[in-house]
mmCIF file of the N, C-alpha and C atoms, coordinates in Angstrom:
data_MODEL
# 
_entry.id   MODEL 
# 
loop_
_atom_site.group_PDB 
_atom_site.id 
_atom_site.type_symbol 
_atom_site.label_atom_id 
_atom_site.label_alt_id 
_atom_site.label_comp_id 
_atom_site.label_asym_id 
_atom_site.label_entity_id 
_atom_site.label_seq_id 
_atom_site.pdbx_PDB_ins_code 
_atom_site.Cartn_x 
_atom_site.Cartn_y 
_atom_site.Cartn_z 
_atom_site.occupancy 
_atom_site.B_iso_or_equiv 
_atom_site.pdbx_formal_charge 
_atom_site.auth_seq_id 
_atom_site.auth_comp_id 
_atom_site.auth_asym_id 
_atom_site.auth_atom_id 
_atom_site.pdbx_PDB_model_num 
ATOM 1   N N  . VAL A 1 1  ? 0.917   -23.343 22.173 1.00 0.00 ? 1  VAL A N  1 
ATOM 2   C CA . VAL A 1 1  ? 1.064   -22.194 23.090 1.00 0.00 ? 1  VAL A CA 1 
ATOM 3   C C  . VAL A 1 1  ? -0.258  -21.433 22.978 1.00 0.00 ? 1  VAL A C  1 
ATOM 4   N N  . CYS A 1 2  ? -0.845  -21.079 24.109 1.00 0.00 ? 2  CYS A N  1 
ATOM 5   C CA . CYS A 1 2  ? -2.110  -20.360 24.131 1.00 0.00 ? 2  CYS A CA 1 
ATOM 6   C C  . CYS A 1 2  ? -1.871  -18.911 23.699 1.00 0.00 ? 2  CYS A C  1 
ATOM 7   N N  . SER A 1 3  ? -2.738  -18.377 22.802 1.00 0.00 ? 3  SER A N  1 
ATOM 8   C CA . SER A 1 3  ? -2.610  -17.028 22.319 1.00 0.00 ? 3  SER A CA 1 
ATOM 9   C C  . SER A 1 3  ? -3.018  -15.994 23.329 1.00 0.00 ? 3  SER A C  1 
ATOM 10  N N  . GLY A 1 4  ? -3.639  -16.430 24.370 1.00 0.00 ? 4  GLY A N  1 
ATOM 11  C CA . GLY A 1 4  ? -4.139  -15.531 25.447 1.00 0.00 ? 4  GLY A CA 1 
ATOM 12  C C  . GLY A 1 4  ? -3.078  -15.354 26.513 1.00 0.00 ? 4  GLY A C  1 
ATOM 13  N N  . CYS A 1 5  ? -2.697  -16.444 27.190 1.00 0.00 ? 5  CYS A N  1 
ATOM 14  C CA . CYS A 1 5  ? -1.814  -16.363 28.354 1.00 0.00 ? 5  CYS A CA 1 
ATOM 15  C C  . CYS A 1 5  ? -0.393  -16.713 27.894 1.00 0.00 ? 5  CYS A C  1 
ATOM 16  N N  . LYS A 1 6  ? -0.150  -17.177 26.737 1.00 0.00 ? 6  LYS A N  1 
ATOM 17  C CA . LYS A 1 6  ? 1.166   -17.456 26.210 1.00 0.00 ? 6  LYS A CA 1 
ATOM 18  C C  . LYS A 1 6  ? 1.860   -18.619 26.932 1.00 0.00 ? 6  LYS A C  1 
ATOM 19  N N  . LEU A 1 7  ? 1.083   -19.494 27.547 1.00 0.00 ? 7  LEU A N  1 
ATOM 20  C CA . LEU A 1 7  ? 1.622   -20.663 28.234 1.00 0.00 ? 7  LEU A CA 1 
ATOM 21  C C  . LEU A 1 7  ? 1.353   -21.868 27.312 1.00 0.00 ? 7  LEU A C  1 
ATOM 22  N N  . PRO A 1 8  ? 2.220   -22.896 27.409 1.00 0.00 ? 8  PRO A N  1 
ATOM 23  C CA . PRO A 1 8  ? 2.052   -24.095 26.622 1.00 0.00 ? 8  PRO A CA 1 
ATOM 24  C C  . PRO A 1 8  ? 0.844   -24.880 27.259 1.00 0.00 ? 8  PRO A C  1 
ATOM 25  N N  . TYR A 1 9  ? 0.081   -25.534 26.399 1.00 0.00 ? 9  TYR A N  1 
ATOM 26  C CA . TYR A 1 9  ? -1.005  -26.360 26.900 1.00 0.00 ? 9  TYR A CA 1 
ATOM 27  C C  . TYR A 1 9  ? -1.209  -27.552 25.967 1.00 0.00 ? 9  TYR A C  1 
ATOM 28  N N  . VAL A 1 10 ? -1.871  -28.610 26.488 1.00 0.00 ? 10 VAL A N  1 
ATOM 29  C CA . VAL A 1 10 ? -2.153  -29.772 25.653 1.00 0.00 ? 10 VAL A CA 1 
ATOM 30  C C  . VAL A 1 10 ? -3.587  -29.585 25.109 1.00 0.00 ? 10 VAL A C  1 
ATOM 31  N N  . ARG A 1 11 ? -3.713  -29.694 23.829 1.00 0.00 ? 11 ARG A N  1 
ATOM 32  C CA . ARG A 1 11 ? -4.965  -29.464 23.194 1.00 0.00 ? 11 ARG A CA 1 
ATOM 33  C C  . ARG A 1 11 ? -5.620  -30.790 22.933 1.00 0.00 ? 11 ARG A C  1 
ATOM 34  N N  . ALA A 1 12 ? -6.836  -30.934 23.345 1.00 0.00 ? 12 ALA A N  1 
ATOM 35  C CA . ALA A 1 12 ? -7.648  -32.157 23.100 1.00 0.00 ? 12 ALA A CA 1 
ATOM 36  C C  . ALA A 1 12 ? -8.481  -31.965 21.842 1.00 0.00 ? 12 ALA A C  1 
ATOM 37  N N  . GLY A 1 13 ? -8.607  -32.964 21.079 1.00 0.00 ? 13 GLY A N  1 
ATOM 38  C CA . GLY A 1 13 ? -9.473  -32.871 19.831 1.00 0.00 ? 13 GLY A CA 1 
ATOM 39  C C  . GLY A 1 13 ? -8.686  -32.467 18.652 1.00 0.00 ? 13 GLY A C  1 
ATOM 40  N N  . LYS A 1 14 ? -9.146  -31.376 18.011 1.00 0.00 ? 14 LYS A N  1 
ATOM 41  C CA . LYS A 1 14 ? -8.518  -30.941 16.751 1.00 0.00 ? 14 LYS A CA 1 
ATOM 42  C C  . LYS A 1 14 ? -7.140  -30.419 16.941 1.00 0.00 ? 14 LYS A C  1 
ATOM 43  N N  . ARG A 1 15 ? -6.292  -30.589 15.871 1.00 0.00 ? 15 ARG A N  1 
ATOM 44  C CA . ARG A 1 15 ? -4.966  -30.022 15.878 1.00 0.00 ? 15 ARG A CA 1 
ATOM 45  C C  . ARG A 1 15 ? -5.083  -28.495 15.721 1.00 0.00 ? 15 ARG A C  1 
ATOM 46  N N  . PRO A 1 16 ? -4.218  -27.788 16.365 1.00 0.00 ? 16 PRO A N  1 
ATOM 47  C CA . PRO A 1 16 ? -4.276  -26.347 16.210 1.00 0.00 ? 16 PRO A CA 1 
ATOM 48  C C  . PRO A 1 16 ? -3.650  -25.944 14.876 1.00 0.00 ? 16 PRO A C  1 
ATOM 49  N N  . ARG A 1 17 ? -4.225  -24.876 14.299 1.00 0.00 ? 17 ARG A N  1 
ATOM 50  C CA . ARG A 1 17 ? -3.730  -24.339 13.028 1.00 0.00 ? 17 ARG A CA 1 
ATOM 51  C C  . ARG A 1 17 ? -2.765  -23.212 13.313 1.00 0.00 ? 17 ARG A C  1 
ATOM 52  N N  . GLY A 1 18 ? -1.655  -23.251 12.640 1.00 0.00 ? 18 GLY A N  1 
ATOM 53  C CA . GLY A 1 18 ? -0.592  -22.265 12.866 1.00 0.00 ? 18 GLY A CA 1 
ATOM 54  C C  . GLY A 1 18 ? -0.976  -20.819 12.571 1.00 0.00 ? 18 GLY A C  1 
ATOM 55  N N  . GLU A 1 19 ? -1.855  -20.601 11.590 1.00 0.00 ? 19 GLU A N  1 
ATOM 56  C CA . GLU A 1 19 ? -2.238  -19.240 11.193 1.00 0.00 ? 19 GLU A CA 1 
ATOM 57  C C  . GLU A 1 19 ? -3.361  -18.685 12.028 1.00 0.00 ? 19 GLU A C  1 
ATOM 58  N N  . GLU A 1 20 ? -3.922  -19.474 12.889 1.00 0.00 ? 20 GLU A N  1 
ATOM 59  C CA . GLU A 1 20 ? -5.044  -18.922 13.712 1.00 0.00 ? 20 GLU A CA 1 
ATOM 60  C C  . GLU A 1 20 ? -4.650  -18.916 15.207 1.00 0.00 ? 20 GLU A C  1 
ATOM 61  N N  . ASN A 1 21 ? -5.280  -18.045 15.961 1.00 0.00 ? 21 ASN A N  1 
ATOM 62  C CA . ASN A 1 21 ? -5.124  -18.005 17.369 1.00 0.00 ? 21 ASN A CA 1 
ATOM 63  C C  . ASN A 1 21 ? -5.658  -19.273 18.030 1.00 0.00 ? 21 ASN A C  1 
ATOM 64  N N  . ASN A 1 22 ? -5.037  -19.787 19.032 1.00 0.00 ? 22 ASN A N  1 
ATOM 65  C CA . ASN A 1 22 ? -5.461  -20.988 19.768 1.00 0.00 ? 22 ASN A CA 1 
ATOM 66  C C  . ASN A 1 22 ? -5.464  -20.624 21.248 1.00 0.00 ? 22 ASN A C  1 
ATOM 67  N N  . TYR A 1 23 ? -6.455  -21.054 21.965 1.00 0.00 ? 23 TYR A N  1 
ATOM 68  C CA . TYR A 1 23 ? -6.602  -20.707 23.374 1.00 0.00 ? 23 TYR A CA 1 
ATOM 69  C C  . TYR A 1 23 ? -6.761  -21.934 24.232 1.00 0.00 ? 23 TYR A C  1 
ATOM 70  N N  . CYS A 1 24 ? -6.193  -21.925 25.459 1.00 0.00 ? 24 CYS A N  1 
ATOM 71  C CA . CYS A 1 24 ? -6.301  -22.989 26.356 1.00 0.00 ? 24 CYS A CA 1 
ATOM 72  C C  . CYS A 1 24 ? -7.704  -22.978 26.987 1.00 0.00 ? 24 CYS A C  1 
ATOM 73  N N  . ASP A 1 25 ? -8.037  -23.955 27.777 1.00 0.00 ? 25 ASP A N  1 
ATOM 74  C CA . ASP A 1 25 ? -9.391  -23.987 28.442 1.00 0.00 ? 25 ASP A CA 1 
ATOM 75  C C  . ASP A 1 25 ? -9.578  -22.826 29.413 1.00 0.00 ? 25 ASP A C  1 
ATOM 76  N N  . GLU A 1 26 ? -8.480  -22.410 30.031 1.00 0.00 ? 26 GLU A N  1 
ATOM 77  C CA . GLU A 1 26 ? -8.592  -21.300 31.022 1.00 0.00 ? 26 GLU A CA 1 
ATOM 78  C C  . GLU A 1 26 ? -8.923  -20.000 30.326 1.00 0.00 ? 26 GLU A C  1 
ATOM 79  N N  . CYS A 1 27 ? -8.318  -19.687 29.257 1.00 0.00 ? 27 CYS A N  1 
ATOM 80  C CA . CYS A 1 27 ? -8.515  -18.420 28.520 1.00 0.00 ? 27 CYS A CA 1 
ATOM 81  C C  . CYS A 1 27 ? -9.821  -18.500 27.654 1.00 0.00 ? 27 CYS A C  1 
ATOM 82  N N  . GLY A 1 28 ? -9.922  -19.555 26.903 1.00 0.00 ? 28 GLY A N  1 
ATOM 83  C CA . GLY A 1 28 ? -11.066 -19.873 26.128 1.00 0.00 ? 28 GLY A CA 1 
ATOM 84  C C  . GLY A 1 28 ? -11.747 -18.709 25.368 1.00 0.00 ? 28 GLY A C  1 
ATOM 85  N N  . ILE A 1 29 ? -13.077 -18.699 25.401 1.00 0.00 ? 29 ILE A N  1 
ATOM 86  C CA . ILE A 1 29 ? -13.890 -17.846 24.642 1.00 0.00 ? 29 ILE A CA 1 
ATOM 87  C C  . ILE A 1 29 ? -13.687 -16.381 25.031 1.00 0.00 ? 29 ILE A C  1 
ATOM 88  N N  . ALA A 1 30 ? -13.491 -16.180 26.327 1.00 0.00 ? 30 ALA A N  1 
ATOM 89  C CA . ALA A 1 30 ? -13.315 -14.704 26.776 1.00 0.00 ? 30 ALA A CA 1 
ATOM 90  C C  . ALA A 1 30 ? -12.141 -14.094 26.082 1.00 0.00 ? 30 ALA A C  1 
ATOM 91  N N  . CYS A 1 31 ? -11.014 -14.709 25.934 1.00 0.00 ? 31 CYS A N  1 
ATOM 92  C CA . CYS A 1 31 ? -9.860  -14.089 25.301 1.00 0.00 ? 31 CYS A CA 1 
ATOM 93  C C  . CYS A 1 31 ? -10.094 -14.035 23.819 1.00 0.00 ? 31 CYS A C  1 
ATOM 94  N N  . ALA A 1 32 ? -10.755 -15.033 23.184 1.00 0.00 ? 32 ALA A N  1 
ATOM 95  C CA . ALA A 1 32 ? -11.040 -14.932 21.765 1.00 0.00 ? 32 ALA A CA 1 
ATOM 96  C C  . ALA A 1 32 ? -11.956 -13.795 21.460 1.00 0.00 ? 32 ALA A C  1 
ATOM 97  N N  . MET A 1 33 ? -12.993 -13.499 22.255 1.00 0.00 ? 33 MET A N  1 
ATOM 98  C CA . MET A 1 33 ? -13.867 -12.386 22.034 1.00 0.00 ? 33 MET A CA 1 
ATOM 99  C C  . MET A 1 33 ? -13.148 -11.099 22.300 1.00 0.00 ? 33 MET A C  1 
ATOM 100 N N  . ARG A 1 34 ? -12.285 -10.996 23.262 1.00 0.00 ? 34 ARG A N  1 
ATOM 101 C CA . ARG A 1 34 ? -11.467 -9.768  23.501 1.00 0.00 ? 34 ARG A CA 1 
ATOM 102 C C  . ARG A 1 34 ? -10.599 -9.446  22.296 1.00 0.00 ? 34 ARG A C  1 
ATOM 103 N N  . ASP A 1 35 ? -9.890  -10.512 21.809 1.00 0.00 ? 35 ASP A N  1 
ATOM 104 C CA . ASP A 1 35 ? -8.992  -10.321 20.661 1.00 0.00 ? 35 ASP A CA 1 
ATOM 105 C C  . ASP A 1 35 ? -9.788  -9.874  19.389 1.00 0.00 ? 35 ASP A C  1 
ATOM 106 N N  . ALA A 1 36 ? -10.950 -10.498 19.224 1.00 0.00 ? 36 ALA A N  1 
ATOM 107 C CA . ALA A 1 36 ? -11.749 -10.124 17.997 1.00 0.00 ? 36 ALA A CA 1 
ATOM 108 C C  . ALA A 1 36 ? -12.243 -8.699  18.151 1.00 0.00 ? 36 ALA A C  1 
ATOM 109 N N  . ASP A 1 37 ? -12.629 -8.253  19.323 1.00 0.00 ? 37 ASP A N  1 
ATOM 110 C CA . ASP A 1 37 ? -13.054 -6.901  19.531 1.00 0.00 ? 37 ASP A CA 1 
ATOM 111 C C  . ASP A 1 37 ? -11.898 -5.924  19.278 1.00 0.00 ? 37 ASP A C  1 
ATOM 112 N N  . ARG A 1 38 ? -10.739 -6.294  19.707 1.00 0.00 ? 38 ARG A N  1 
ATOM 113 C CA . ARG A 1 38 ? -9.536  -5.431  19.451 1.00 0.00 ? 38 ARG A CA 1 
ATOM 114 C C  . ARG A 1 38 ? -9.223  -5.291  18.005 1.00 0.00 ? 38 ARG A C  1 
ATOM 115 N N  . ARG A 1 39 ? -9.337  -6.445  17.227 1.00 0.00 ? 39 ARG A N  1 
ATOM 116 C CA . ARG A 1 39 ? -9.115  -6.339  15.830 1.00 0.00 ? 39 ARG A CA 1 
ATOM 117 C C  . ARG A 1 39 ? -10.169 -5.538  15.111 1.00 0.00 ? 39 ARG A C  1 
ATOM 118 N N  . ARG A 1 40 ? -11.422 -5.643  15.561 1.00 0.00 ? 40 ARG A N  1 
ATOM 119 C CA . ARG A 1 40 ? -12.542 -4.865  14.976 1.00 0.00 ? 40 ARG A CA 1 
ATOM 120 C C  . ARG A 1 40 ? -12.293 -3.317  15.196 1.00 0.00 ? 40 ARG A C  1 
ATOM 121 N N  . LYS A 1 41 ? -11.938 -2.999  16.385 1.00 0.00 ? 41 LYS A N  1 
ATOM 122 C CA . LYS A 1 41 ? -11.729 -1.580  16.733 1.00 0.00 ? 41 LYS A CA 1 
ATOM 123 C C  . LYS A 1 41 ? -10.534 -1.018  15.966 1.00 0.00 ? 41 LYS A C  1 
ATOM 124 N N  . GLN A 1 42 ? -9.548  -1.838  15.720 1.00 0.00 ? 42 GLN A N  1 
ATOM 125 C CA . GLN A 1 42 ? -8.356  -1.398  14.927 1.00 0.00 ? 42 GLN A CA 1 
ATOM 126 C C  . GLN A 1 42 ? -8.783  -1.158  13.483 1.00 0.00 ? 42 GLN A C  1 
ATOM 127 N N  . LYS A 1 43 ? -9.659  -2.063  12.920 1.00 0.00 ? 43 LYS A N  1 
ATOM 128 C CA . LYS A 1 43 ? -10.140 -1.860  11.550 1.00 0.00 ? 43 LYS A CA 1 
ATOM 129 C C  . LYS A 1 43 ? -10.930 -0.568  11.463 1.00 0.00 ? 43 LYS A C  1 
ATOM 130 N N  . MET A 1 44 ? -11.733 -0.330  12.473 1.00 0.00 ? 44 MET A N  1 
ATOM 131 C CA . MET A 1 44 ? -12.569 0.942   12.491 1.00 0.00 ? 44 MET A CA 1 
ATOM 132 C C  . MET A 1 44 ? -11.697 2.189   12.473 1.00 0.00 ? 44 MET A C  1 
ATOM 133 N N  . ALA A 1 45 ? -10.665 2.191   13.311 1.00 0.00 ? 45 ALA A N  1 
ATOM 134 C CA . ALA A 1 45 ? -9.726  3.320   13.364 1.00 0.00 ? 45 ALA A CA 1 
ATOM 135 C C  . ALA A 1 45 ? -9.022  3.509   12.006 1.00 0.00 ? 45 ALA A C  1 
ATOM 136 N N  . ASP A 1 46 ? -8.561  2.375   11.436 1.00 0.00 ? 46 ASP A N  1 
ATOM 137 C CA . ASP A 1 46 ? -7.872  2.455   10.156 1.00 0.00 ? 46 ASP A CA 1 
ATOM 138 C C  . ASP A 1 46 ? -8.829  2.978   9.062  1.00 0.00 ? 46 ASP A C  1 
ATOM 139 N N  . ALA A 1 47 ? -10.123 2.579   9.100  1.00 0.00 ? 47 ALA A N  1 
ATOM 140 C CA . ALA A 1 47 ? -11.075 3.071   8.117  1.00 0.00 ? 47 ALA A CA 1 
ATOM 141 C C  . ALA A 1 47 ? -11.266 4.536   8.262  1.00 0.00 ? 47 ALA A C  1 
ATOM 142 N N  . ARG A 1 48 ? -11.382 5.034   9.502  1.00 0.00 ? 48 ARG A N  1 
ATOM 143 C CA . ARG A 1 48 ? -11.539 6.488   9.715  1.00 0.00 ? 48 ARG A CA 1 
ATOM 144 C C  . ARG A 1 48 ? -10.304 7.254   9.277  1.00 0.00 ? 48 ARG A C  1 
ATOM 145 N N  . ARG A 1 49 ? -9.150  6.715   9.538  1.00 0.00 ? 49 ARG A N  1 
ATOM 146 C CA . ARG A 1 49 ? -7.891  7.405   9.078  1.00 0.00 ? 49 ARG A CA 1 
ATOM 147 C C  . ARG A 1 49 ? -7.803  7.455   7.600  1.00 0.00 ? 49 ARG A C  1 
ATOM 148 N N  . LEU A 1 50 ? -8.117  6.401   6.909  1.00 0.00 ? 50 LEU A N  1 
ATOM 149 C CA . LEU A 1 50 ? -8.103  6.326   5.452  1.00 0.00 ? 50 LEU A CA 1 
ATOM 150 C C  . LEU A 1 50 ? -9.087  7.212   4.860  1.00 0.00 ? 50 LEU A C  1 
ATOM 151 N N  . HIS A 1 51 ? -10.245 7.352   5.449  1.00 0.00 ? 51 HIS A N  1 
ATOM 152 C CA . HIS A 1 51 ? -11.337 8.192   4.951  1.00 0.00 ? 51 HIS A CA 1 
ATOM 153 C C  . HIS A 1 51 ? -10.913 9.688   5.131  1.00 0.00 ? 51 HIS A C  1 
ATOM 154 N N  . ALA A 1 52 ? -10.290 9.998   6.202  1.00 0.00 ? 52 ALA A N  1 
ATOM 155 C CA . ALA A 1 52 ? -9.792  11.345  6.442  1.00 0.00 ? 52 ALA A CA 1 
ATOM 156 C C  . ALA A 1 52 ? -8.654  11.716  5.436  1.00 0.00 ? 52 ALA A C  1 
ATOM 157 N N  . ASP A 1 53 ? -7.979  10.735  4.997  1.00 0.00 ? 53 ASP A N  1 
ATOM 158 C CA . ASP A 1 53 ? -6.952  10.983  3.933  1.00 0.00 ? 53 ASP A CA 1 
ATOM 159 C C  . ASP A 1 53 ? -7.562  11.091  2.540  1.00 0.00 ? 53 ASP A C  1 
ATOM 160 N N  . GLY A 1 54 ? -8.901  10.965  2.429  1.00 0.00 ? 54 GLY A N  1 
ATOM 161 C CA . GLY A 1 54 ? -9.570  11.164  1.099  1.00 0.00 ? 54 GLY A CA 1 
ATOM 162 C C  . GLY A 1 54 ? -9.738  9.896   0.373  1.00 0.00 ? 54 GLY A C  1 
ATOM 163 N N  . ARG A 1 55 ? -9.623  8.742   0.851  1.00 0.00 ? 55 ARG A N  1 
ATOM 164 C CA . ARG A 1 55 ? -9.863  7.486   0.185  1.00 0.00 ? 55 ARG A CA 1 
ATOM 165 C C  . ARG A 1 55 ? -11.319 7.205   0.094  1.00 0.00 ? 55 ARG A C  1 
ATOM 166 N N  . GLY A 1 56 ? -11.689 6.467   -0.980 1.00 0.00 ? 56 GLY A N  1 
ATOM 167 C CA . GLY A 1 56 ? -13.124 6.150   -1.195 1.00 0.00 ? 56 GLY A CA 1 
ATOM 168 C C  . GLY A 1 56 ? -13.505 4.913   -0.354 1.00 0.00 ? 56 GLY A C  1 
ATOM 169 N N  . LEU A 1 57 ? -14.875 4.791   -0.142 1.00 0.00 ? 57 LEU A N  1 
ATOM 170 C CA . LEU A 1 57 ? -15.346 3.661   0.666  1.00 0.00 ? 57 LEU A CA 1 
ATOM 171 C C  . LEU A 1 57 ? -14.946 2.303   0.065  1.00 0.00 ? 57 LEU A C  1 
ATOM 172 N N  . ARG A 1 58 ? -15.094 2.180   -1.261 1.00 0.00 ? 58 ARG A N  1 
ATOM 173 C CA . ARG A 1 58 ? -14.742 0.887   -1.802 1.00 0.00 ? 58 ARG A CA 1 
ATOM 174 C C  . ARG A 1 58 ? -13.279 0.539   -1.753 1.00 0.00 ? 58 ARG A C  1 
ATOM 175 N N  . GLU A 1 59 ? -12.462 1.592   -1.815 1.00 0.00 ? 59 GLU A N  1 
ATOM 176 C CA . GLU A 1 59 ? -10.972 1.372   -1.732 1.00 0.00 ? 59 GLU A CA 1 
ATOM 177 C C  . GLU A 1 59 ? -10.637 0.984   -0.273 1.00 0.00 ? 59 GLU A C  1 
ATOM 178 N N  . ILE A 1 60 ? -11.258 1.641   0.668  1.00 0.00 ? 60 ILE A N  1 
ATOM 179 C CA . ILE A 1 60 ? -11.006 1.228   2.080  1.00 0.00 ? 60 ILE A CA 1 
ATOM 180 C C  . ILE A 1 60 ? -11.542 -0.162  2.412  1.00 0.00 ? 60 ILE A C  1 
ATOM 181 N N  . ALA A 1 61 ? -12.705 -0.478  1.870  1.00 0.00 ? 61 ALA A N  1 
ATOM 182 C CA . ALA A 1 61 ? -13.234 -1.734  2.113  1.00 0.00 ? 61 ALA A CA 1 
ATOM 183 C C  . ALA A 1 61 ? -12.302 -2.917  1.513  1.00 0.00 ? 61 ALA A C  1 
ATOM 184 N N  . ALA A 1 62 ? -11.853 -2.614  0.313  1.00 0.00 ? 62 ALA A N  1 
ATOM 185 C CA . ALA A 1 62 ? -10.913 -3.624  -0.330 1.00 0.00 ? 62 ALA A CA 1 
ATOM 186 C C  . ALA A 1 62 ? -9.637  -3.764  0.543  1.00 0.00 ? 62 ALA A C  1 
ATOM 187 N N  . LYS A 1 63 ? -9.129  -2.684  1.041  1.00 0.00 ? 63 LYS A N  1 
ATOM 188 C CA . LYS A 1 63 ? -7.878  -2.734  1.794  1.00 0.00 ? 63 LYS A CA 1 
ATOM 189 C C  . LYS A 1 63 ? -8.095  -3.479  3.095  1.00 0.00 ? 63 LYS A C  1 
ATOM 190 N N  . LEU A 1 64 ? -9.272  -3.270  3.712  1.00 0.00 ? 64 LEU A N  1 
ATOM 191 C CA . LEU A 1 64 ? -9.508  -3.856  5.076  1.00 0.00 ? 64 LEU A CA 1 
ATOM 192 C C  . LEU A 1 64 ? -10.261 -5.166  4.960  1.00 0.00 ? 64 LEU A C  1 
ATOM 193 N N  . ASN A 1 65 ? -10.560 -5.590  3.748  1.00 0.00 ? 65 ASN A N  1 
ATOM 194 C CA . ASN A 1 65 ? -11.210 -6.946  3.533  1.00 0.00 ? 65 ASN A CA 1 
ATOM 195 C C  . ASN A 1 65 ? -12.605 -6.946  4.222  1.00 0.00 ? 65 ASN A C  1 
ATOM 196 N N  . THR A 1 66 ? -13.397 -5.970  3.915  1.00 0.00 ? 66 THR A N  1 
ATOM 197 C CA . THR A 1 66 ? -14.725 -5.858  4.489  1.00 0.00 ? 66 THR A CA 1 
ATOM 198 C C  . THR A 1 66 ? -15.656 -5.288  3.419  1.00 0.00 ? 66 THR A C  1 
ATOM 199 N N  . LYS A 1 67 ? -16.883 -5.088  3.765  1.00 0.00 ? 67 LYS A N  1 
ATOM 200 C CA . LYS A 1 67 ? -17.949 -4.513  2.837  1.00 0.00 ? 67 LYS A CA 1 
ATOM 201 C C  . LYS A 1 67 ? -18.006 -3.015  2.865  1.00 0.00 ? 67 LYS A C  1 
ATOM 202 N N  . PRO A 1 68 ? -18.271 -2.381  1.714  1.00 0.00 ? 68 PRO A N  1 
ATOM 203 C CA . PRO A 1 68 ? -18.389 -0.937  1.691  1.00 0.00 ? 68 PRO A CA 1 
ATOM 204 C C  . PRO A 1 68 ? -19.447 -0.385  2.687  1.00 0.00 ? 68 PRO A C  1 
ATOM 205 N N  . ALA A 1 69 ? -20.528 -1.152  2.797  1.00 0.00 ? 69 ALA A N  1 
ATOM 206 C CA . ALA A 1 69 ? -21.569 -0.711  3.752  1.00 0.00 ? 69 ALA A CA 1 
ATOM 207 C C  . ALA A 1 69 ? -21.084 -0.677  5.158  1.00 0.00 ? 69 ALA A C  1 
ATOM 208 N N  . THR A 1 70 ? -20.244 -1.640  5.553  1.00 0.00 ? 70 THR A N  1 
ATOM 209 C CA . THR A 1 70 ? -19.636 -1.626  6.913  1.00 0.00 ? 70 THR A CA 1 
ATOM 210 C C  . THR A 1 70 ? -18.751 -0.446  7.114  1.00 0.00 ? 70 THR A C  1 
ATOM 211 N N  . VAL A 1 71 ? -17.957 -0.151  6.062  1.00 0.00 ? 71 VAL A N  1 
ATOM 212 C CA . VAL A 1 71 ? -17.000 0.988   6.211  1.00 0.00 ? 71 VAL A CA 1 
ATOM 213 C C  . VAL A 1 71 ? -17.793 2.247   6.294  1.00 0.00 ? 71 VAL A C  1 
ATOM 214 N N  . ARG A 1 72 ? -18.928 2.376   5.542  1.00 0.00 ? 72 ARG A N  1 
ATOM 215 C CA . ARG A 1 72 ? -19.736 3.570   5.575  1.00 0.00 ? 72 ARG A CA 1 
ATOM 216 C C  . ARG A 1 72 ? -20.249 3.803   7.004  1.00 0.00 ? 72 ARG A C  1 
ATOM 217 N N  . GLY A 1 73 ? -20.668 2.782   7.729  1.00 0.00 ? 73 GLY A N  1 
ATOM 218 C CA . GLY A 1 73 ? -21.106 2.935   9.125  1.00 0.00 ? 73 GLY A CA 1 
ATOM 219 C C  . GLY A 1 73 ? -19.977 3.315   10.020 1.00 0.00 ? 73 GLY A C  1 
ATOM 220 N N  . TRP A 1 74 ? -18.821 2.771   9.783  1.00 0.00 ? 74 TRP A N  1 
ATOM 221 C CA . TRP A 1 74 ? -17.655 3.130   10.606 1.00 0.00 ? 74 TRP A CA 1 
ATOM 222 C C  . TRP A 1 74 ? -17.200 4.599   10.450 1.00 0.00 ? 74 TRP A C  1 
ATOM 223 N N  . VAL A 1 75 ? -17.210 5.123   9.266  1.00 0.00 ? 75 VAL A N  1 
ATOM 224 C CA . VAL A 1 75 ? -16.770 6.476   9.077  1.00 0.00 ? 75 VAL A CA 1 
ATOM 225 C C  . VAL A 1 75 ? -17.879 7.487   9.389  1.00 0.00 ? 75 VAL A C  1 
ATOM 226 N N  . LYS A 1 76 ? -19.063 6.996   9.333  1.00 0.00 ? 76 LYS A N  1 
ATOM 227 C CA . LYS A 1 76 ? -20.228 7.897   9.618  1.00 0.00 ? 76 LYS A CA 1 
ATOM 228 C C  . LYS A 1 76 ? -20.301 8.200   11.125 1.00 0.00 ? 76 LYS A C  1 
ATOM 229 N N  . GLY A 1 77 ? -20.063 7.024   11.927 1.00 0.00 ? 77 GLY A N  1 
ATOM 230 C CA . GLY A 1 77 ? -20.197 7.167   13.374 1.00 0.00 ? 77 GLY A CA 1 
ATOM 231 C C  . GLY A 1 77 ? -18.963 7.676   13.988 1.00 0.00 ? 77 GLY A C  1 
# 
């Protein structure tokens, strides 16, 4: 099932992995990029919320599985 349009499709080549998003040829890279951007923006919002709650950069980075320098940029901007 395509993670973008939620319709079943036949995948050529590699077998799909259950833990990853899989996209049909119609949705393809555009949906993958949109979903990645959505996840990134959610991480940024979570980092800002945690920082406002008084959490440290390293703690936030560990919780969000990213680097402290990245978190610093997110909470700074």
